[in-house]
DRENVOSE-714641 format. One record per residue: residue number from 1; residue in one letter; x, y, z of N, C-alpha, C in turn. Coordinates in Angstrom, 3 decimals, decimal comma. Atoms other than C-alpha are relative to their C-alpha. Layout:
N
<pos=NUM; code=a; neast=X; nnorth=Y; nup=Z; caeast=X; canorth=Y; caup=Z; ceast=X; cnorth=Y; cup=Z>;
...
This chain:
84
<pos=1; code=m; neast=-0,036; nnorth=1,456; nup=-0,329; caeast=-81,587; canorth=64,609; caup=30,127; ceast=0,684; cnorth=-0,258; cup=1,337>;
<pos=2; code=t; neast=-0,380; nnorth=0,523; nup=-1,467; caeast=-80,998; canorth=63,468; caup=33,673; ceast=0,958; cnorth=-0,943; cup=-0,097>;
<pos=3; code=p; neast=-1,026; nnorth=1,056; nup=-0,246; caeast=-78,033; canorth=61,486; caup=34,872; ceast=-0,440; cnorth=-1,557; cup=-0,253>;
<pos=4; code=e; neast=0,587; nnorth=1,344; nup=0,064; caeast=-80,308; canorth=58,277; caup=35,246; ceast=-0,428; cnorth=-0,061; cup=-1,449>;
<pos=5; code=t; neast=0,494; nnorth=0,287; nup=1,445; caeast=-81,942; canorth=58,876; caup=31,894; ceast=1,046; cnorth=-0,150; cup=-1,023>;
<pos=6; code=c; neast=-1,252; nnorth=0,145; nup=0,890; caeast=-78,595; canorth=59,209; caup=30,056; ceast=0,476; cnorth=-1,527; cup=0,355>;
<pos=7; code=k; neast=-0,532; nnorth=1,285; nup=-0,361; caeast=-77,481; canorth=56,022; caup=31,822; ceast=-0,838; cnorth=-1,029; cup=-0,751>;
<pos=8; code=i; neast=0,827; nnorth=0,812; nup=0,748; caeast=-80,495; canorth=54,135; caup=30,531; ceast=-0,062; cnorth=0,116; cup=-1,379>;
<pos=9; code=t; neast=0,017; nnorth=-0,393; nup=1,638; caeast=-80,250; canorth=55,569; caup=27,022; ceast=1,314; cnorth=-0,580; cup=-0,364>;
<pos=10; code=r; neast=-1,298; nnorth=0,520; nup=0,303; caeast=-76,360; canorth=54,533; caup=27,023; ceast=-0,201; cnorth=-1,504; cup=-0,074>;
<pos=11; code=k; neast=0,378; nnorth=1,408; nup=0,188; caeast=-77,516; canorth=50,924; caup=27,745; ceast=-0,808; cnorth=-0,362; cup=-1,206>;
<pos=12; code=a; neast=0,594; nnorth=0,370; nup=0,996; caeast=-80,007; canorth=50,979; caup=25,197; ceast=0,696; cnorth=0,267; cup=-1,252>;
<pos=13; code=i; neast=-0,779; nnorth=-0,180; nup=1,303; caeast=-77,633; canorth=52,203; caup=22,516; ceast=0,997; cnorth=-0,994; cup=0,029>;
<pos=14; code=i; neast=-0,968; nnorth=1,044; nup=0,313; caeast=-75,099; canorth=49,508; caup=23,281; ceast=-0,787; cnorth=-1,125; cup=-0,360>;
<pos=15; code=y; neast=0,872; nnorth=1,195; nup=0,334; caeast=-77,894; canorth=46,847; caup=22,871; ceast=-0,459; cnorth=0,327; cup=-1,282>;
<pos=16; code=r; neast=0,560; nnorth=-0,057; nup=1,382; caeast=-79,130; canorth=48,193; caup=19,684; ceast=1,356; cnorth=0,034; cup=-0,896>;
<pos=17; code=a; neast=-1,357; nnorth=0,006; nup=0,777; caeast=-75,476; canorth=48,736; caup=18,385; ceast=0,518; cnorth=-1,460; cup=-0,179>;
<pos=18; code=t; neast=-0,672; nnorth=1,345; nup=0,043; caeast=-74,514; canorth=45,016; caup=19,137; ceast=-1,268; cnorth=-0,915; cup=-0,417>;
<pos=19; code=h; neast=1,162; nnorth=1,191; nup=0,521; caeast=-78,030; canorth=43,567; caup=17,773; ceast=-0,600; cnorth=0,748; cup=-0,974>;
<pos=20; code=r; neast=0,438; nnorth=-0,682; nup=1,209; caeast=-78,354; canorth=45,268; caup=14,366; ceast=-0,887; cnorth=-1,185; cup=-0,769>;
<pos=21; code=g; neast=0,532; nnorth=0,926; nup=0,827; caeast=-79,399; canorth=41,880; caup=12,745; ceast=0,771; cnorth=-0,590; cup=-0,981>;
<pos=22; code=t; neast=-1,119; nnorth=0,619; nup=0,762; caeast=-76,147; canorth=41,118; caup=10,739; ceast=1,297; cnorth=0,134; cup=0,827>;
<pos=23; code=k; neast=-1,264; nnorth=0,009; nup=-0,942; caeast=-72,887; canorth=40,210; caup=12,318; ceast=0,903; cnorth=1,069; cup=-0,381>;
<pos=24; code=e; neast=-1,035; nnorth=-1,194; nup=0,393; caeast=-70,908; canorth=42,680; caup=10,180; ceast=-0,472; cnorth=1,226; cup=0,659>;
<pos=25; code=a; neast=0,508; nnorth=-1,502; nup=-0,712; caeast=-73,096; canorth=45,767; caup=11,465; ceast=0,437; cnorth=-0,351; cup=1,441>;
<pos=26; code=d; neast=-0,338; nnorth=0,239; nup=-1,313; caeast=-72,992; canorth=44,221; caup=14,896; ceast=1,471; cnorth=0,254; cup=0,268>;
<pos=27; code=w; neast=-1,339; nnorth=-0,231; nup=-0,452; caeast=-69,218; canorth=44,097; caup=14,857; ceast=0,638; cnorth=1,283; cup=-0,129>;
<pos=28; code=l; neast=-0,290; nnorth=-1,378; nup=0,471; caeast=-68,679; canorth=47,475; caup=13,060; ceast=-0,723; cnorth=1,091; cup=0,953>;
<pos=29; code=i; neast=0,408; nnorth=-0,891; nup=-0,923; caeast=-71,171; canorth=49,529; caup=14,896; ceast=-0,013; cnorth=-0,157; cup=1,418>;
<pos=30; code=g; neast=-0,227; nnorth=0,438; nup=-1,500; caeast=-71,130; canorth=47,721; caup=18,147; ceast=1,409; cnorth=0,212; cup=0,471>;
<pos=31; code=g; neast=-1,730; nnorth=-0,115; nup=-0,240; caeast=-67,115; canorth=47,873; caup=18,264; ceast=0,070; cnorth=1,601; cup=0,001>;
<pos=32; code=f; neast=-0,182; nnorth=-1,348; nup=-0,101; caeast=-67,382; canorth=51,541; caup=17,624; ceast=-0,692; cnorth=0,659; cup=1,338>;
<pos=33; code=i; neast=0,729; nnorth=-0,699; nup=-1,218; caeast=-70,100; canorth=52,210; caup=20,399; ceast=0,732; cnorth=-0,549; cup=1,286>;
<pos=34; code=r; neast=-0,760; nnorth=0,239; nup=-1,342; caeast=-68,311; canorth=50,023; caup=22,954; ceast=1,439; cnorth=0,662; cup=0,314>;
<pos=35; code=a; neast=-1,136; nnorth=-0,813; nup=-0,014; caeast=-65,010; canorth=51,858; caup=22,193; ceast=0,002; cnorth=1,350; cup=0,368>;
<pos=36; code=h; neast=-0,016; nnorth=-1,309; nup=0,068; caeast=-66,257; canorth=55,244; caup=22,180; ceast=-1,108; cnorth=0,634; cup=0,706>;
<pos=37; code=l; neast=1,270; nnorth=-0,660; nup=-0,697; caeast=-69,499; canorth=55,673; caup=24,087; ceast=0,069; cnorth=0,655; cup=1,144>;
<pos=38; code=m; neast=-0,201; nnorth=-0,802; nup=-1,146; caeast=-68,100; canorth=56,875; caup=27,297; ceast=0,484; cnorth=1,386; cup=-0,334>;
<pos=39; code=e; neast=-0,569; nnorth=-1,410; nup=0,311; caeast=-66,197; canorth=59,723; caup=25,470; ceast=-1,240; cnorth=0,894; cup=-0,530>;
<pos=40; code=i; neast=1,096; nnorth=-0,851; nup=0,674; caeast=-69,645; canorth=61,006; caup=23,821; ceast=-0,528; cnorth=0,816; cup=1,310>;
<pos=41; code=p; neast=0,621; nnorth=-0,594; nup=-0,978; caeast=-70,854; canorth=63,844; caup=25,815; ceast=-1,437; cnorth=-0,264; cup=0,218>;
<pos=42; code=d; neast=1,424; nnorth=-0,012; nup=-0,260; caeast=-74,223; canorth=63,722; caup=27,542; ceast=-0,957; cnorth=0,723; cup=-1,056>;
<pos=43; code=q; neast=1,104; nnorth=-0,643; nup=0,778; caeast=-75,860; canorth=66,310; caup=25,276; ceast=0,184; cnorth=-0,588; cup=-1,564>;
<pos=44; code=d; neast=-0,088; nnorth=0,589; nup=1,298; caeast=-74,766; canorth=64,339; caup=22,183; ceast=-0,706; cnorth=-1,417; cup=0,026>;
<pos=45; code=i; neast=0,796; nnorth=1,321; nup=-0,187; caeast=-76,485; canorth=61,134; caup=23,610; ceast=-1,366; cnorth=-0,256; cup=-0,705>;
<pos=46; code=p; neast=1,365; nnorth=-0,046; nup=0,790; caeast=-80,094; canorth=61,889; caup=22,147; ceast=0,404; cnorth=-0,322; cup=-1,540>;
<pos=47; code=a; neast=-0,352; nnorth=-0,008; nup=1,554; caeast=-78,440; canorth=62,440; caup=18,599; ceast=0,579; cnorth=-1,499; cup=-0,380>;
<pos=48; code=l; neast=-0,682; nnorth=1,310; nup=0,238; caeast=-76,494; canorth=59,128; caup=18,942; ceast=-1,002; cnorth=-1,015; cup=0,079>;
<pos=49; code=k; neast=1,060; nnorth=0,939; nup=-0,329; caeast=-79,539; canorth=57,246; caup=20,114; ceast=-0,854; cnorth=-0,042; cup=-1,511>;
<pos=50; code=a; neast=0,679; nnorth=-0,082; nup=1,363; caeast=-81,352; canorth=58,576; caup=16,895; ceast=0,790; cnorth=-0,607; cup=-1,006>;
<pos=51; code=l; neast=-0,837; nnorth=0,567; nup=1,013; caeast=-78,533; canorth=57,604; caup=14,819; ceast=0,129; cnorth=-1,523; cup=0,013>;
<pos=52; code=i; neast=-0,148; nnorth=1,546; nup=-0,152; caeast=-78,274; canorth=54,070; caup=16,255; ceast=-1,374; cnorth=-0,644; cup=-0,395>;
<pos=53; code=d; neast=1,378; nnorth=0,670; nup=-0,058; caeast=-82,130; canorth=53,686; caup=15,956; ceast=-0,279; cnorth=-0,027; cup=-1,589>;
<pos=54; code=l; neast=0,331; nnorth=0,166; nup=1,461; caeast=-81,873; canorth=54,062; caup=12,170; ceast=0,056; cnorth=-1,313; cup=-0,597>;
<pos=55; code=d; neast=-0,333; nnorth=1,361; nup=0,543; caeast=-82,169; canorth=50,811; caup=10,069; ceast=1,498; cnorth=0,242; cup=-0,861>;
<pos=56; code=d; neast=-1,397; nnorth=0,114; nup=0,385; caeast=-78,624; canorth=49,812; caup=8,676; ceast=-0,023; cnorth=0,680; cup=-1,517>;
<pos=57; code=e; neast=0,011; nnorth=-0,862; nup=1,411; caeast=-79,512; canorth=51,362; caup=5,074; ceast=0,046; cnorth=1,382; cup=0,370>;
<pos=58; code=s; neast=-0,045; nnorth=-1,429; nup=-0,389; caeast=-80,274; canorth=54,878; caup=6,509; ceast=1,270; cnorth=0,250; cup=0,679>;
<pos=59; code=f; neast=-1,117; nnorth=-0,402; nup=-0,619; caeast=-77,447; canorth=54,552; caup=9,021; ceast=1,237; cnorth=0,066; cup=-1,112>;
<pos=60; code=f; neast=-1,254; nnorth=-0,064; nup=0,840; caeast=-74,778; canorth=53,899; caup=6,165; ceast=-0,311; cnorth=1,145; cup=-0,961>;
<pos=61; code=k; neast=0,165; nnorth=-1,227; nup=0,852; caeast=-76,447; canorth=56,718; caup=4,055; ceast=0,455; cnorth=1,187; cup=0,749>;
<pos=62; code=q; neast=-0,746; nnorth=-1,164; nup=-0,876; caeast=-75,452; canorth=59,030; caup=6,946; ceast=1,452; cnorth=-0,105; cup=0,144>;
<pos=63; code=v; neast=-1,504; nnorth=0,012; nup=0,170; caeast=-72,166; canorth=57,827; caup=6,887; ceast=0,521; cnorth=0,361; cup=-1,331>;
<pos=64; code=d; neast=-0,297; nnorth=-0,385; nup=1,437; caeast=-72,027; canorth=58,444; caup=3,207; ceast=-0,035; cnorth=1,632; cup=0,006>;
<pos=65; code=k; neast=0,630; nnorth=-1,388; nup=0,018; caeast=-73,564; canorth=62,057; caup=3,767; ceast=-0,665; cnorth=0,409; cup=1,036>;
<pos=66; code=p; neast=0,806; nnorth=-0,327; nup=-1,442; caeast=-73,994; canorth=62,993; caup=7,280; ceast=-0,643; cnorth=1,387; cup=-0,199>;
<pos=67; code=e; neast=0,852; nnorth=-1,243; nup=-0,017; caeast=-76,504; canorth=65,606; caup=7,962; ceast=-0,178; cnorth=0,545; cup=1,528>;
<pos=68; code=g; neast=0,360; nnorth=-0,762; nup=-1,335; caeast=-76,850; canorth=68,134; caup=10,841; ceast=0,691; cnorth=-0,574; cup=1,314>;
<pos=69; code=i; neast=-0,270; nnorth=0,758; nup=-1,289; caeast=-76,781; canorth=66,417; caup=14,300; ceast=0,939; cnorth=-1,054; cup=-0,114>;
<pos=70; code=y; neast=-0,739; nnorth=1,221; nup=0,178; caeast=-75,198; canorth=63,287; caup=12,979; ceast=1,530; cnorth=0,307; cup=-0,456>;
<pos=71; code=q; neast=-1,122; nnorth=-0,165; nup=0,666; caeast=-72,211; canorth=64,965; caup=11,438; ceast=1,409; cnorth=-0,339; cup=1,016>;
<pos=72; code=k; neast=-0,970; nnorth=0,360; nup=-1,027; caeast=-69,732; canorth=64,883; caup=14,402; ceast=0,023; cnorth=-1,351; cup=0,473>;
<pos=73; code=l; neast=0,000; nnorth=1,165; nup=-0,109; caeast=-70,831; canorth=61,696; caup=15,187; ceast=0,683; cnorth=-1,175; cup=-0,846>;
<pos=74; code=i; neast=-0,359; nnorth=0,744; nup=1,071; caeast=-70,321; canorth=60,117; caup=11,995; ceast=1,563; cnorth=0,090; cup=-0,445>;
<pos=75; code=e; neast=-1,610; nnorth=-0,073; nup=-0,080; caeast=-66,630; canorth=61,717; caup=11,759; ceast=0,595; cnorth=-0,775; cup=0,879>;
<pos=76; code=n; neast=-0,689; nnorth=0,390; nup=-0,790; caeast=-65,768; canorth=60,106; caup=14,626; ceast=-0,263; cnorth=-1,721; cup=-0,344>;
<pos=77; code=f; neast=0,016; nnorth=1,397; nup=0,508; caeast=-67,224; canorth=56,674; caup=13,369; ceast=0,933; cnorth=-0,270; cup=-1,231>;
<pos=78; code=k; neast=-0,993; nnorth=0,255; nup=0,991; caeast=-65,212; canorth=57,180; caup=10,049; ceast=1,320; cnorth=-0,168; cup=0,454>;
<pos=79; code=r; neast=-1,318; nnorth=0,065; nup=-0,375; caeast=-62,137; canorth=57,570; caup=12,008; ceast=0,138; cnorth=-1,556; cup=0,537>;
<pos=80; code=y; neast=-0,087; nnorth=1,648; nup=-0,580; caeast=-62,896; canorth=54,140; caup=13,966; ceast=-0,064; cnorth=-0,875; cup=-1,117>;
<pos=81; code=k; neast=-0,143; nnorth=0,881; nup=1,272; caeast=-63,579; canorth=52,459; caup=10,640; ceast=1,176; cnorth=-0,032; cup=-0,420>;
<pos=82; code=a; neast=-1,343; nnorth=0,123; nup=0,767; caeast=-60,334; canorth=53,593; caup=9,105; ceast=0,889; cnorth=-0,638; cup=0,823>;
<pos=83; code=s; neast=-0,975; nnorth=0,599; nup=-0,975; caeast=-58,504; canorth=52,316; caup=12,234; ceast=0,104; cnorth=-1,429; cup=-0,007>;
<pos=84; code=l; neast=0,168; nnorth=1,572; nup=-0,059; caeast=-59,601; canorth=48,745; caup=11,667; ceast=0,900; cnorth=-0,697; cup=-0,771>;
């Protein structure tokens, strides 16, 4: 992923994370993304984009039982959620 592509993808992630369709999901997922997006390495951005693009039900299933590429991202999300 080129730096320009990564920048565009990060903007798309912010938008999707803050426009989920429910205020609760916007607040929780969007808050995590706004707080931690710049800490996430470029190589993890495609996995984060795939995770964020899941519908809310699938996203929260991953939170309950993270699989493969999502595991590290979900661990960070759970720490964020616990800190609220």
